[in-house]
PARORO-418833 format. One record per residue (C-alpha): chain; y, z, x. Coordinates in steps of 0.5 Angstrom, whole numbers, padded with zeros to 4 digits, m for minus. Layout:
REM PARORO-418833
 c    yy    zz    xx
 A     Y     Z     X
...
REM end
This chain:
REM PARORO-418833
 c    yy    zz    xx
 A  0258  0082  0194
 A  0260  0083  0187
 A  0253  0084  0185
 A  0253  0090  0190
 A  0259  0093  0187
 A  0257  0097  0182
 A  0251  0100  0186
 A  0256  0102  0192
 A  0261  0105  0187
 A  0256  0110  0184
 A  0253  0111  0191
 A  0260  0113  0193
 A  0262  0118  0187
 A  0255  0122  0189
 A  0257  0122  0196
 A  0264  0125  0195
 A  0261  0130  0190
 A  0256  0132  0195
 A  0261  0133  0200
 A  0265  0137  0195
 A  0260  0142  0194
 A  0258  0142  0201
 A  0264  0144  0203
 A  0265  0150  0198
 A  0258  0152  0200
 A  0260  0153  0207
 A  0265  0158  0205
 A  0259  0163  0202
 A  0254  0160  0207
 A  0253  0167  0211
 A  0251  0171  0205
 A  0246  0166  0202
 A  0243  0164  0209
 A  0239  0170  0213
 A  0240  0171  0220
 A  0233  0169  0222
 A  0234  0162  0219
 A  0234  0157  0225
 A  0233  0150  0221
 A  0239  0146  0220
 A  0244  0152  0222
 A  0250  0150  0226
 A  0249  0153  0233
 A  0242  0154  0232
 A  0235  0150  0233
 A  0229  0151  0230
 A  0225  0151  0237
 A  0229  0157  0238
 A  0223  0160  0234
 A  0218  0158  0238
 A  0221  0161  0245
 A  0223  0167  0241
 A  0215  0168  0238
 A  0212  0166  0245
 A  0217  0171  0249
 A  0215  0177  0244
 A  0208  0176  0244
 A  0208  0176  0252
 A  0212  0182  0251
 A  0207  0186  0247
 A  0201  0184  0251
 A  0204  0186  0258
 A  0206  0192  0255
 A  0199  0193  0251
 A  0203  0194  0244
 A  0200  0193  0237
 A  0203  0188  0233
 A  0201  0183  0227
 A  0203  0175  0228
 A  0204  0172  0221
 A  0204  0164  0222
 A  0205  0160  0215
 A  0207  0152  0215
 A  0214  0149  0214
 A  0213  0148  0207
 A  0209  0154  0205
 A  0214  0159  0208
 A  0219  0156  0203
 A  0216  0154  0197
 A  0209  0157  0196
 A  0208  0164  0199
 A  0210  0170  0195
 A  0213  0175  0200
 A  0211  0181  0196
 A  0204  0178  0195
 A  0203  0178  0203
 A  0206  0184  0204
 A  0201  0187  0199
 A  0196  0185  0203
 A  0198  0188  0209
 A  0200  0194  0206
 A  0208  0194  0207
 A  0214  0192  0202
 A  0219  0187  0203
 A  0224  0187  0208
 A  0221  0192  0212
 A  0218  0190  0219
 A  0211  0193  0221
 A  0212  0198  0227
 A  0207  0202  0230
 A  0205  0203  0222
 A  0211  0205  0220
 A  0216  0203  0215
 A  0224  0202  0217
 A  0230  0199  0214
 A  0233  0193  0217
 A  0239  0192  0212
 A  0246  0193  0216
 A  0250  0194  0209
 A  0246  0200  0208
 A  0248  0207  0210
 A  0244  0213  0212
 A  0244  0219  0209
 A  0246  0226  0212
 A  0241  0230  0216
 A  0238  0234  0210
 A  0238  0229  0205
 A  0234  0223  0203
 A  0236  0217  0200
 A  0233  0213  0194
 A  0236  0206  0193
 A  0234  0204  0186
 A  0235  0197  0182
 A  0233  0194  0175
 A  0233  0186  0174
 A  0232  0183  0167
 A  0231  0176  0165
 A  0237  0175  0161
 A  0241  0180  0157
 A  0234  0182  0154
 A  0228  0180  0156
 A  0222  0182  0161
 A  0225  0187  0166
 A  0223  0190  0173
 A  0225  0196  0177
 A  0224  0198  0184
 A  0227  0203  0189
 A  0226  0205  0196
 A  0226  0212  0199
 A  0229  0213  0206
 A  0231  0218  0211
 A  0237  0219  0216
 A  0233  0215  0221
 A  0232  0209  0216
 A  0225  0210  0216
 A  0222  0208  0209
 A  0218  0214  0206
 A  0217  0211  0199
 A  0218  0204  0195
 A  0216  0202  0188
 A  0216  0195  0184
 A  0213  0195  0177
 A  0214  0192  0170
 A  0217  0196  0165
 A  0216  0190  0159
 A  0222  0188  0155
 A  0229  0192  0155
 A  0236  0191  0157
 A  0240  0191  0163
 A  0243  0198  0163
 A  0237  0201  0160
 A  0233  0198  0166
 A  0237  0201  0171
 A  0237  0208  0168
 A  0229  0207  0168
 A  0229  0206  0175
 A  0233  0212  0176
 A  0228  0216  0172
 A  0222  0213  0176
 A  0225  0215  0183
 A  0226  0222  0180
 A  0219  0222  0178
 A  0216  0220  0185
 A  0221  0225  0189
 A  0219  0231  0185
 A  0212  0231  0187
 A  0212  0228  0194
 A  0212  0233  0200
 A  0220  0232  0201
 A  0222  0235  0195
 A  0222  0242  0197
 A  0225  0240  0204
 A  0231  0235  0202
 A  0236  0234  0198
 A  0236  0228  0194
 A  0241  0222  0193
 A  0240  0216  0188
 A  0244  0210  0189
 A  0244  0204  0184
 A  0249  0198  0184
 A  0250  0200  0176
 A  0257  0203  0175
 A  0255  0204  0168
 A  0248  0207  0169
 A  0252  0213  0174
 A  0257  0215  0169
 A  0252  0215  0163
 A  0247  0220  0167
 A  0252  0225  0164
 A  0249  0226  0157
 A  0256  0228  0154
 A  0258  0221  0156
 A  0252  0216  0154
 A  0250  0213  0148
 A  0246  0216  0143
 A  0240  0211  0145
 A  0240  0213  0152
 A  0240  0220  0151
 A  0233  0222  0151
 A  0232  0218  0158
 A  0238  0221  0161
 A  0236  0228  0159
 A  0229  0226  0161
 A  0231  0225  0168
 A  0235  0231  0168
 A  0229  0235  0166
 A  0225  0232  0172
 A  0230  0234  0177
 A  0232  0241  0175
 A  0229  0245  0180
 A  0232  0240  0186
 A  0239  0239  0189
 A  0241  0232  0187
 A  0246  0227  0185
 A  0247  0220  0183
 A  0252  0215  0186
 A  0254  0208  0185
 A  0253  0204  0191
 A  0256  0196  0192
 A  0251  0191  0191
 A  0251  0189  0198
 A  0248  0196  0200
 A  0242  0195  0195
 A  0239  0189  0197
 A  0232  0192  0198
 A  0232  0196  0191
 A  0234  0189  0188
 A  0229  0185  0191
 A  0223  0190  0189
 A  0226  0190  0182
 A  0226  0183  0181
 A  0219  0182  0184
 A  0217  0187  0179
 A  0219  0183  0173
 A  0212  0180  0170
 A  0208  0184  0175
 A  0201  0185  0173
 A  0200  0192  0177
 A  0205  0197  0180
 A  0207  0197  0187
 A  0208  0204  0190
 A  0207  0205  0197
 A  0208  0213  0200
 A  0208  0215  0207
 A  0203  0220  0208
 A  0207  0224  0214
 A  0214  0226  0214
REM end
């Protein structure tokens, strides 16, 4: 038994460390694991996915509804497929369901705007404190329907400058849209600093030309910029991250109101 003692001790240490880490992750697992994940989750079974899929297909056929069934094997679903690339192919941005050729927001933390207003959630993402950056955003109405989405690369820059670039992109897309004359615009970002610096009297000199450009773009519309917790900005965040290093900009605009 003496020959196996070092192996047993090494195994025990790693098992203890794994158990400690697993117990710590349990406290935040609900934030890390999506509601649609069934495999390896307590109280759920992977077979439930098959049953739900069969029921949905049966429901769709009986009622003569249109739909898309996308099937990927277990490995590709988690390790290989780029979600935005798939959605580019079918014409829909990430985190939206295809429903009667319309786009709808499904995040429960997102709060819809009031009647007569549209909300543009924006975000920026940077590799490190200064590096390759991307911006993304989503314009939605009070019915949670998505009207405009964008995701693009903006080259090398820092985090705050990227956040303001995302706001400028949202302004530019909104003022040329069919909704500019009918609705007030609310822009939401999870960067408190970007919100504060949209006041040209408070922003650093290096950011002032960009801020003044945003104000000039929106001079003929009613609009405001407000801060939102990161939990309510998931869609824009993921679109911004997918924009890093993106070869071709993604921009989807709904053609009807």
